[in-house]
C-alpha positions, -999 to +999 in steps of 0.1 A: -098-106-017-119-108-048-110-134-074-102-106-099-067-104-113-041-084-095-028-053-111+006-035-104+005+002-103+037+023-099+032+053-078+057+083-075+048+097-040+071+121-021+102+112-040+100+074-038+084+050-062+059+024-048+043-006-064+007-008-054-007-043-060-045-046-058-075-061-075-097-035-062-104+002-074-089+029-052-088+067-055-057+086-058-066+103-024-068+068-008-035+056-022-016+087-012-032+088+023-025+051+027+012+056+018+016+086+041+000+067+069+022+038+063+052+059+062+043+073+096+043+037+109+077+031+095+065+005+072+091+012+044+128+009+045+147+043+045+158+040+009+153+014-019+189+004-017+187-013+018+189-047+005+163-075+009+133-061+026+126-093+047+093-107+054+062-086+049+045-067+074+005-064+078-012-033+085-049-020+088-054+017+080-085+037+079-083+065+050-113+087+046-136+060+060-123+033+038-106+003+057-075-010+040-057-041+050-023-043+034+009-064+032+040-042+030+073-057+017+100-030+009+082-005-013+056-030-025+022-025-011-002-055-016-039-044-008-054-075+006-088-061+014-107-026+009-141-021+027-161+009+034-175+036+013-177+030-025 
């Protein structure tokens, strides 16, 4: 990950609010594609009220040629690395 400062972006997507934590620039298409892909992998709890999310889960997904390595805990998504097309 870059030595840049992490930013937290609240994203409302398909009726749920996610916190995207990243130091890299991402397009809305990448963010929404990543969230859809992660939801398809059952990365998120069924609802925000399901209590403590437990330890994070690591995922690598490819969205429009961009490889994203992320850590998911509850509805927080920490983007550890982004590589591929700028």
